[in-house]
N, C-alpha and C positions, 0 to 999 in steps of 0.2 A: 422502285426498289424499296423494299420494306426496311424500316428502321430496326436495328437490333435493340432488344430490350435487355438491359443489364440484369444479370442474375442476382437474386437476393442472397445475402449472406446467410449462412446457417447459424451463425453465432455472432456475438459482440464481445468485445474486450473492455468492459466498463471499468475494470480496475487498472487499466494501463495509465491513464492520466494521473490518478492519485498516486500510483506507484512511482512514476517518474518525478512528480512533484515532491513526494516524500524523500526520494533519493537526493534531489537537489537540496532540500532543506537540511538533510543530515550532513551532506558534504560542507555546506556553508556553516552548519552548526559546529563543526570541528574548530573553527576559528573563534567561536563564541563560548567555548566550554567554561572558561573561567570568568565570564562576565555575567551581569545580572540579566542580560538579554537571552540567556540560554533557556530560561523558563518558557519563552515563546517557542523555541524549538521543541520543548517537551509537549506543549499543547498541540502544535501543528502535527507532529509525528503521531501522537496518540489519536487525534481525530482522524487522520488519514488512515491509520492502521485499523481503526474501527470500521471505517467506510469500506476498506478493502476486505475486511473480514465478513462484512455483510454481503458483499458481492460473491465471496467464496461460498457462503451459505446458499445464496441463490443458485449458484452454479453446481451445487452439491459436491463441492470439492472440500470436504470436511478436513482433510489432512493439512490444508493450508492454515487451519486454526492452530495447529501445533507450532507453527512459525510465528503467526501474528499475535496470539495471546501473550507469549513472553515479551514481545516488543511492546504491547499495550501496557503490561505490568512494569517493565523496566523504564519506559519513558513517561510513566504516569505522573502528571504534574500536581495532582491533588495530594498524593502521599509519596513524594519522591524518595527513592532509596538512597540517595547521596553517594552514588558510585563515583569512583575516580581512578586514575592510574592508567596503566597500559591496557588492562582489560576493558575499561570503559571506552578508551580511544579505539581499540580494536572493534568493539561493538558498533561504534559510530561509523566505522568504515565498512563493516560487513553488512549491516542492516540495509544500506541502499541497494546492495546487490540482491538481497532477499526481496525487497520491495519491487524492484524492476522485474525480477523473475516471477513474482506473484502476478504482477500486472500483465505480463506476457502469457502466462499459463492459465489464468482464470478466464474461462470463456462461458458466457451465459447463452444458452440456446435461444434463438429467435423463433417465435410462433409463426403460424401461417399468416396472421394478421399484421405481422411486422413488428409487434411489440416484444420486448424481451420477456421470457417466461419468468414467472414469479413463484 
């Protein structure tokens, strides 16, 4: 009896892990908003947003940059905007949804050799 060879996937979802991780960091970050540790949340969210934006560029899904660039600017730790209040709290709770959605929707095609297309 011949062994079945599993089919190779047509695409990968490289942004899924960073998207989920950013969502977790943002939810935990809600508890840290008024502490000095919140700067760590800024750094982590910004770095993960840049990584996901790069995967969006690789996947030629440019419209995700309309979501990710404002996140990069708002959570920028180098020049923080100093946002607070209900709007900032809402952003902290909406951004994880956007990160996970980006992680699920950004798909990079896999070439015949098995490597993701660049």
